[in-house]
TORPADO-956951 format. One line per field, with one value per residue (C-alpha): residue number from 1; residue in one letter; z, x, y. Coordinates in nm, 2 decimals. Each point is the difference from the previous one (the first is absolute). Last residue first. Layout:
% TORPADO-956951
i: NUM_... $
aa: A_... $
c3: Z_... $
c1: X_... $
c2: Y_... $
This chain:
% TORPADO-956951
i: 410_409_408_407_406_405_404_403_402_401_400_399_398_397_396_395_394_393_392_391_390_389_388_387_386_385_384_383_382_381_380_379_378_377_376_375_374_373_372_371_370_369_368_367_366_365_364_363_362_361_360_359_358_357_356_355_354_353_352_351_350_349_348_347_346_345_344_343_342_341_340_339_338_337_336_335_334_333_332_331_330_329_328_327_326_325_324_323_322_321_320_319_318_317_316_315_314_313_312_311_310_309_308_307_306_305_304_303_302_301_300_299_298_297_296_295_294_293_292_291_290_289_288_287_286_285_284_283_282_281_280_279_278_277_276_275_274_273_272_271_270_269_268_267_266_265_264_263_262_261_260_259_258_257_256_255_254_253_252_251_250_249_248_247_246_245_244_243_242_241_240_239_238_237_236_235_234_233_232_231_230_229_228_227_226_225_224_223_222_221_220_219_218_217_216_215_214_213_212_211_210_209_208_207_206_205_204_203_202_201_200_199_198_197_196_195_194_193_192_191_190_189_188_187_186_185_184_183_182_181_180_179_178_177_176_175_174_173_172_171_170_169_168_167_166_165_164_163_162_161_160_159_158_157_156_155_154_153_152_151_150_149_148_147_146_145_144_143_142_141_140_139_138_137_136_135_134_133_132_131_130_129_128_127_126_125_124_123_122_121_120_119_118_117_116_115_114_113_112_111_110_109_108_107_106_105_104_103_102_101_100_99_98_97_96_95_94_93_92_91_90_89_88_87_86_85_84_83_82_81_80_79_78_77_76_75_74_73_72_71_70_69_68_67_66_65_64_63_62_61_60_59_58_57_56_55_54_53_52_51_50_49_48_47_46_45_44_43_42_41_40_39_38_37_36_35_34_33_32_31_30_29_28_27_26_25_24_23_22_21_20_19_18_17_16_15_14_13_12_11_10_9_8_7_6_5_4_3_2_1 $
aa: X_X_X_X_X_X_X_X_X_X_X_X_X_X_X_X_X_X_X_X_X_X_X_X_X_X_X_X_X_X_X_X_X_X_X_X_X_X_X_X_X_X_X_X_X_X_X_X_X_X_X_X_X_X_X_X_X_X_X_X_X_X_X_X_X_X_X_X_X_X_X_X_X_X_X_X_X_X_X_X_X_X_X_X_X_X_X_X_X_X_X_X_X_X_X_X_X_X_X_X_X_X_X_X_X_X_X_X_X_X_X_X_X_X_X_X_X_X_X_X_X_X_X_X_X_X_X_X_X_X_X_X_X_X_X_X_X_X_X_X_X_X_X_X_X_X_X_X_X_X_X_X_X_X_X_X_X_X_X_X_X_X_X_X_X_X_X_X_X_X_X_X_X_X_X_X_X_X_X_X_X_X_X_X_X_X_X_X_X_X_X_X_X_X_X_X_X_X_X_X_X_X_X_X_X_X_X_X_X_X_X_X_X_X_X_X_X_X_X_X_X_X_X_X_X_X_X_X_X_X_X_X_X_X_X_X_X_X_X_X_X_X_X_X_X_X_X_X_X_X_X_X_X_X_X_X_X_X_X_X_X_X_X_X_X_X_X_X_X_X_X_X_X_X_X_X_X_X_X_X_X_X_X_X_X_X_X_X_X_X_X_X_X_X_X_X_X_X_X_X_X_X_X_X_X_X_X_X_X_X_X_X_X_X_X_X_X_X_X_X_X_X_X_X_X_X_X_X_X_X_X_X_X_X_X_X_X_X_X_X_X_X_X_X_X_X_X_X_X_X_X_X_X_X_X_X_X_X_X_X_X_X_X_X_X_X_X_X_X_X_X_X_X_X_X_X_X_X_X_X_X_X_X_X_X_X_X_X_X_X_X_X_X_X_X_X_X_X_X_X_X_X_X_X_X_X_X_X_X_X $
c3: -1.32_0.22_-0.02_0.36_0.10_-0.15_0.10_0.39_0.21_-0.08_0.26_0.28_-0.10_0.06_0.31_0.16_-0.08_0.15_0.32_0.05_-0.08_0.26_0.30_-0.10_0.01_0.32_0.15_-0.15_0.10_0.40_0.11_0.25_-0.04_-0.41_0.05_-0.04_-0.22_-0.28_0.01_-0.08_-0.27_-0.14_-0.02_-0.19_-0.25_-0.06_-0.34_-0.13_-0.26_0.00_-0.14_-0.21_-0.15_-0.03_-0.19_-0.22_-0.07_-0.09_-0.25_-0.20_-0.03_-0.37_-0.07_0.09_0.26_-0.07_-0.13_0.20_0.36_-0.10_-0.04_0.29_0.26_-0.17_0.07_0.35_0.02_-0.13_0.26_0.28_-0.01_-0.07_0.29_0.20_-0.07_0.10_0.34_0.05_-0.08_0.24_0.26_-0.02_0.02_0.31_0.17_0.26_-0.23_0.06_-0.13_-0.34_-0.03_0.05_-0.28_-0.22_0.03_-0.11_-0.32_-0.06_0.03_-0.25_-0.23_-0.01_-0.04_-0.32_-0.12_0.07_-0.21_-0.26_-0.04_-0.35_-0.21_0.21_-0.16_0.12_-0.09_0.12_0.33_0.09_-0.08_0.25_0.26_-0.05_0.05_0.31_0.15_0.01_0.14_0.31_0.03_0.00_0.28_0.21_-0.05_0.15_0.32_0.02_0.01_0.27_0.23_0.12_0.27_-0.21_0.18_0.21_-0.28_-0.30_0.10_0.12_-0.34_-0.22_0.26_-0.21_-0.35_0.08_0.21_-0.31_-0.25_0.21_0.12_-0.18_-0.33_0.01_0.04_-0.28_-0.22_0.05_-0.10_-0.30_-0.10_0.08_-0.23_-0.31_0.00_0.03_-0.25_0.07_0.30_-0.22_-0.28_0.26_0.14_-0.32_-0.11_0.36_-0.11_-0.34_0.18_0.24_-0.33_-0.15_-0.26_-0.13_-0.32_-0.12_-0.13_-0.33_0.03_-0.15_-0.05_0.22_-0.18_0.22_-0.01_0.25_0.24_-0.04_0.13_0.29_0.15_-0.06_0.19_0.26_0.04_0.06_0.34_0.13_-0.03_0.13_0.31_0.03_-0.05_0.30_0.22_0.05_-0.26_0.12_0.24_-0.19_-0.30_0.11_0.24_-0.31_-0.25_0.18_0.07_-0.37_-0.15_0.27_-0.01_-0.37_-0.07_0.11_-0.20_-0.29_-0.02_0.03_-0.28_-0.20_0.09_-0.07_-0.35_-0.05_0.10_-0.22_-0.32_-0.13_0.02_-0.20_0.17_0.03_0.08_0.22_0.21_0.01_0.27_0.29_-0.06_-0.04_0.32_0.20_-0.10_0.11_0.35_0.03_-0.07_0.31_0.20_-0.12_0.14_0.30_0.07_-0.08_0.29_0.24_-0.06_0.04_0.34_0.10_-0.07_-0.30_0.00_-0.04_-0.35_-0.15_0.15_-0.15_-0.34_0.01_0.09_-0.26_-0.23_0.16_-0.04_-0.37_-0.13_0.16_-0.22_-0.29_0.05_0.02_-0.29_-0.20_0.15_-0.12_-0.35_-0.06_0.16_-0.27_0.16_0.13_0.14_0.14_0.13_0.18_0.17_0.09_0.20_0.16_0.16_0.05_0.37_0.04_-0.11_0.27_0.26_-0.06_-0.02_0.34_0.13_-0.15_0.22_0.31_0.00_0.00_0.28_0.23_-0.09_0.22_0.03_-0.19_-0.29_0.02_-0.02_-0.26_-0.20_0.01_-0.08_-0.34_-0.11_0.03_-0.17_-0.27_-0.12_-0.07_-0.20_-0.17_-0.09_-0.12_-0.23_-0.19_-0.05_-0.09_-0.25_-0.18_0.02_-0.17_-0.24_-0.07_-0.03_-0.29_-0.18_0.05_-0.03_0.35_0.09_-0.12_0.32_0.20_-0.34_0.06_-0.10_-0.30_-0.13_0.02_0.09_-0.25_0.08_0.37_-0.07_0.02 $
c1: -0.97_-0.29_0.19_0.09_-0.37_-0.17_0.23_-0.07_0.27_0.13_-0.27_0.23_0.32_-0.12_-0.20_0.30_0.25_-0.23_-0.07_0.40_-0.04_-0.23_0.18_0.31_-0.10_-0.17_0.30_0.22_-0.22_-0.02_-0.30_-0.29_0.06_-0.04_-0.32_-0.31_0.22_0.07_-0.34_-0.11_0.27_-0.12_-0.34_0.09_0.15_-0.29_-0.12_0.40_-0.01_-0.40_0.00_0.26_-0.02_-0.35_0.07_0.23_-0.28_-0.25_0.31_0.07_-0.37_-0.07_0.36_-0.03_0.21_0.28_0.27_-0.02_-0.05_0.29_0.19_-0.09_0.05_0.38_0.10_-0.14_0.18_0.36_-0.04_-0.15_0.33_0.26_-0.12_0.04_0.32_0.09_-0.19_0.21_0.34_-0.10_-0.09_0.32_0.15_-0.20_0.15_-0.20_-0.21_-0.38_-0.19_0.23_-0.05_-0.39_0.01_0.21_-0.23_-0.27_0.17_0.00_-0.39_-0.01_0.25_-0.18_-0.38_0.12_0.22_-0.31_-0.21_0.27_0.01_0.16_0.11_0.25_0.10_0.37_0.10_-0.32_0.02_0.33_-0.09_-0.28_0.20_0.28_-0.26_-0.12_0.33_0.07_-0.36_0.09_0.36_-0.17_-0.20_0.23_0.22_-0.28_-0.01_0.39_-0.03_-0.28_0.17_0.18_0.01_-0.08_-0.27_-0.19_0.09_0.00_-0.28_-0.23_0.04_-0.08_-0.32_-0.25_0.12_0.06_-0.35_-0.19_0.22_-0.03_-0.35_-0.27_0.27_0.00_-0.40_-0.10_0.34_-0.17_-0.35_0.12_0.25_-0.32_-0.22_0.20_0.16_-0.33_-0.20_-0.37_0.04_0.16_-0.26_-0.29_0.18_0.02_-0.35_-0.10_0.20_-0.13_-0.39_0.08_0.14_-0.33_-0.17_0.33_0.20_0.26_0.26_0.15_0.34_0.24_0.37_0.20_0.06_0.24_0.03_-0.22_0.12_0.34_-0.17_-0.21_0.33_0.17_-0.32_0.05_0.35_-0.08_-0.17_0.28_0.21_-0.25_-0.05_0.41_-0.01_-0.25_0.23_0.26_0.28_0.34_-0.10_-0.31_0.17_0.29_-0.24_-0.24_0.28_0.10_-0.29_-0.12_0.34_-0.02_-0.42_0.00_0.26_-0.29_-0.28_0.27_0.13_-0.33_-0.10_0.29_-0.06_-0.37_0.07_0.26_-0.23_-0.30_0.22_-0.10_-0.34_0.04_0.03_-0.23_-0.36_0.17_0.10_-0.34_-0.15_0.23_0.00_-0.39_-0.02_0.27_-0.17_-0.37_0.15_0.28_-0.23_-0.17_0.28_0.14_-0.32_0.03_0.35_-0.14_-0.25_0.21_0.26_-0.26_-0.10_0.39_0.00_0.16_-0.02_0.35_-0.03_0.22_-0.21_-0.33_0.17_0.19_-0.35_-0.20_0.30_-0.05_-0.38_0.01_0.24_-0.15_-0.32_0.24_0.13_-0.33_-0.15_0.31_-0.05_-0.35_0.07_0.28_-0.22_-0.27_-0.35_-0.19_0.30_0.16_-0.37_-0.02_0.35_-0.01_-0.33_0.19_0.27_-0.21_-0.08_0.36_0.16_-0.17_0.09_0.38_0.01_-0.20_0.26_0.28_-0.07_-0.18_0.34_0.23_-0.18_0.18_0.34_-0.17_0.16_-0.34_0.11_0.37_-0.09_-0.24_0.24_0.27_-0.22_-0.18_0.36_0.15_-0.32_-0.02_0.36_-0.10_-0.30_0.21_0.25_-0.32_-0.13_0.34_0.02_-0.37_0.05_0.26_-0.15_-0.32_0.18_0.31_-0.33_-0.17_0.36_0.05_0.36_0.01_-0.17_0.31_0.21_-0.02_0.14_0.31_0.19_-0.22_-0.25_-0.40_-0.19_-0.19_0.23_-0.10_-0.37_-0.29 $
c2: -3.62_-0.14_-0.37_0.04_0.13_-0.29_-0.21_0.10_-0.09_0.32_0.18_-0.08_0.19_0.35_-0.07_-0.21_0.33_0.25_-0.22_0.02_0.37_0.05_-0.21_0.13_0.37_-0.05_-0.15_0.25_0.31_-0.12_-0.15_0.12_0.37_-0.02_-0.22_0.23_0.27_-0.26_-0.12_0.36_0.00_-0.31_0.09_0.31_-0.25_-0.18_0.15_0.05_-0.33_0.00_0.34_0.03_-0.33_0.08_0.30_-0.21_-0.20_0.30_0.11_-0.30_-0.12_0.12_-0.07_-0.37_-0.16_-0.17_0.21_0.30_-0.23_-0.23_0.32_0.15_-0.31_-0.08_0.35_0.04_-0.34_0.18_0.30_-0.17_-0.26_0.26_0.23_-0.30_-0.08_0.39_-0.05_-0.34_0.22_0.27_-0.27_-0.15_0.35_0.08_-0.33_-0.20_-0.18_-0.11_0.26_0.03_-0.36_-0.03_0.32_-0.18_-0.32_0.22_0.10_-0.37_-0.08_0.28_-0.14_-0.34_0.18_0.17_-0.33_-0.23_0.29_0.03_-0.37_0.03_0.33_0.15_0.37_-0.03_0.36_0.15_-0.21_0.09_0.36_-0.01_-0.15_0.26_0.27_-0.20_-0.04_0.38_0.06_-0.24_0.14_0.35_-0.09_-0.15_0.29_0.21_-0.22_0.03_0.38_0.01_-0.18_-0.32_-0.24_-0.29_-0.18_0.33_0.24_-0.14_-0.26_0.32_0.17_-0.34_-0.03_0.19_-0.11_-0.35_-0.02_0.10_-0.25_-0.31_-0.06_0.25_-0.01_-0.36_-0.06_0.22_-0.13_-0.34_0.10_0.19_-0.30_-0.26_0.18_0.10_-0.38_-0.16_0.21_0.01_0.23_0.26_0.01_0.00_0.33_0.17_-0.10_0.18_0.30_0.01_-0.02_0.30_0.17_-0.03_-0.20_-0.16_0.13_-0.23_0.22_-0.01_0.08_0.29_-0.07_0.27_0.32_0.21_0.41_0.06_-0.21_0.15_0.34_-0.16_-0.15_0.34_0.15_-0.23_0.04_0.40_-0.06_-0.23_0.29_0.25_-0.25_0.00_0.38_0.01_-0.20_0.25_0.15_-0.14_-0.28_-0.11_-0.01_-0.21_-0.28_0.00_-0.03_-0.31_-0.14_0.04_-0.19_-0.24_-0.11_0.07_-0.28_-0.22_0.13_0.07_-0.37_-0.15_0.14_-0.06_-0.40_0.04_0.15_-0.30_-0.26_0.13_0.05_-0.37_0.15_0.30_0.36_0.28_-0.16_-0.28_0.33_0.13_-0.21_0.02_0.37_0.00_-0.17_0.21_0.36_-0.01_-0.09_0.21_0.29_-0.04_-0.05_0.33_0.16_-0.16_0.14_0.34_-0.04_-0.16_0.31_0.21_-0.11_0.01_0.41_0.16_0.40_0.06_0.15_-0.28_-0.29_0.16_0.01_-0.35_-0.17_0.14_-0.11_-0.32_-0.04_0.14_-0.22_-0.26_0.08_0.05_-0.36_-0.12_0.09_-0.08_-0.35_-0.03_0.15_-0.30_-0.24_0.08_-0.10_-0.36_-0.16_0.27_0.13_-0.33_-0.01_0.37_-0.09_-0.29_0.24_0.30_-0.04_-0.21_0.33_0.19_-0.27_0.02_0.35_0.03_-0.27_0.15_0.32_-0.14_-0.20_0.33_0.12_-0.22_0.15_0.33_0.35_0.05_0.24_-0.13_-0.35_0.06_0.19_-0.28_-0.27_0.23_0.06_-0.37_-0.13_0.32_-0.11_-0.36_0.13_0.24_-0.25_-0.24_0.30_-0.01_-0.37_0.01_0.25_-0.19_-0.36_0.14_0.21_-0.28_-0.30_0.24_0.03_-0.39_-0.11_0.06_-0.35_-0.11_0.10_-0.31_-0.23_0.21_-0.31_-0.06_-0.23_0.11_-0.31_-0.18_-0.32_0.01_-0.11_0.23 $
């Protein structure tokens, strides 16, 4: 798609909202993502209240993540075989039932930790079916020239919801309790399902295989056959293991030991990162780069790594806060580029499987990263671990750009 065919105008980032069906999809997801952000804040505090141990939250999040991984590839195959809108509605309704059940049990005062684990797993199972169908439906509700705008608006909703949902949860939890927050999240799934029901995505003719397992293998073979997909997903798997997992696990300790600050400063870094990601998504949607997009995506992911290295080395908390915001901007921009390239270049009949493999491949080694971080955290300082991990990540992102096939992919 040449630049001349792109929509003109000052607010190019908003152009996807011209599509009625995208407005319905985006509106439902914005509400649902706010509910999800509130849910994770509430479940964190509730876990600590039930067990008295912050470590218990790791088990809740781990089980939710593992549950999602178990259905992710299946969800991708089904979304390429059956109507994606239907799968999304069914997933929303299933997650509504799970979270409404959690709210009901919590309201009666009978919630126990083992029940919380089961409810978290139920949400994860539903997520695994939803995400591939969602990624696959976006090109069916907007024209191709508007995909950049659509992905920018989705990124804005995804990252802005972290700020709005977290603040909402903090206020409602303190005033009315966790069950009300859970009930609010459950209601947002109904809103999403209702708006999806009104949408009319463009139909596609699926390539029906012999079995779901063979469909998954066909998707994997397609990914392996395309250099930028094979390399990008593989890189993400290693980078998230050696860099993002230590970052998430060690950031509280870094704030406490390196900057000598408390939980408020830790929370501010997350908020600034989310704000940076919102602006990154907006910048991407407004500029909509059309050339050397894989080079651009990999290169800015490497720049994000340099921001974290600077954060770990500086002695100033406020300099670190600025670098974290810069990191968020890089990530928000690069994710928009990557998702748009996939939606434009991957055949529609393979799109949900490729998205599920992207999720699965990127997140698959994260548990290994958490385990490795636990093993070495007592041997080195958080700053040392982050500098080494993110330095290696930057090299990994840049190294494939020596390949002409990767550079010319998009």
